[in-house]
C-alpha positions in Angstrom: -10.8 8.5 -2.0 -13.2 6.7 0.4 -13.5 3.0 0.6 -16.9 1.3 0.5 -16.8 0.8 4.2 -16.4 4.6 4.7 -19.2 5.6 2.4 -22.7 6.4 3.6 -25.6 4.6 1.9 -26.5 7.6 -0.1 -22.9 8.0 -1.4 -22.7 4.3 -2.3 -26.0 4.5 -4.2 -24.8 7.6 -6.1 -21.6 5.8 -7.1 -23.5 2.7 -8.2 -25.9 4.9 -10.2 -23.0 6.8 -11.9 -21.4 3.5 -12.7 -24.5 2.2 -14.3 -24.9 5.4 -16.3 -21.3 5.2 -17.6 -21.6 1.4 -18.3 -24.5 2.0 -20.6 -22.4 4.5 -22.6 -19.3 2.2 -22.8 -18.5 0.8 -26.2 -15.9 -1.7 -24.9 -12.9 0.4 -25.8 -10.3 1.3 -23.2 -8.9 4.8 -23.3 -5.1 4.8 -23.8 -4.4 6.9 -20.7 -6.4 4.5 -18.6 -4.5 1.5 -20.0 -1.1 3.2 -19.2 -2.2 4.3 -15.8 -3.2 0.7 -14.9 0.0 -0.6 -16.3 2.1 1.9 -14.3 0.2 0.9 -11.2 0.9 -2.8 -11.7 4.6 -2.1 -12.5 5.0 0.1 -9.5 3.9 -2.7 -7.3 6.7 -4.9 -8.7 9.4 -2.3 -7.6 11.7 -3.2 -4.8 11.4 -1.1 -1.8 14.6 -0.8 0.2 14.5 -0.6 4.0 17.8 -0.2 5.9 18.2 -1.7 9.3 20.6 -0.7 12.1 21.0 -2.2 15.5 21.5 0.5 18.1 22.1 -0.9 21.6 19.4 -3.5 21.8 17.0 -1.8 19.4 16.4 -2.4 15.7 16.0 0.9 13.9 14.7 0.9 10.3 14.8 3.7 7.8 13.3 4.0 4.3 14.1 6.6 1.6 12.0 9.7 1.6 10.3 8.7 -1.7 9.3 5.3 -0.4 5.7 4.3 -0.3 6.3 2.8 3.2 6.3 4.6 6.5 9.0 3.3 8.8 9.6 4.0 12.5 12.0 2.2 14.8 11.1 -1.5 14.2 7.8 -1.0 12.5 6.9 -0.8 8.8 3.5 0.5 7.7 2.5 -1.0 4.3 0.5 1.0 1.8 -2.7 -0.9 2.7 -2.4 0.1 6.4 -1.0 -3.1 7.8 2.0 -3.1 10.0 5.1 -5.3 9.9 6.9 -5.4 13.3 10.4 -6.8 13.4 11.7 -8.1 16.7 15.3 -8.9 17.5 16.1 -12.2 19.1 19.5 -12.8 20.7 21.5 -15.5 18.9 22.3 -16.9 22.4 18.6 -17.1 23.4 17.7 -18.9 20.1 20.6 -21.3 20.4 19.5 -22.8 23.7 
């Protein structure tokens, strides 16, 4: 599914036109399947995502389960929205003084 930034003007206008056509028909009710899909999406976001960390030599190596929504490589975690979390190890000796 494209985001608004990725759509051409013609595609955007077609989406808006379709939305207006559907909005005119809407009687205010919410289909049951739409309600439960939205609910499942919200609940899914509350789930804990486990990432395991291992120190190998002087590197932090992260792993996530295969069914995880995250992509993990070495010390980087890619979130579902495309952002990255980069974890860096700091020596306890270096931070103490």
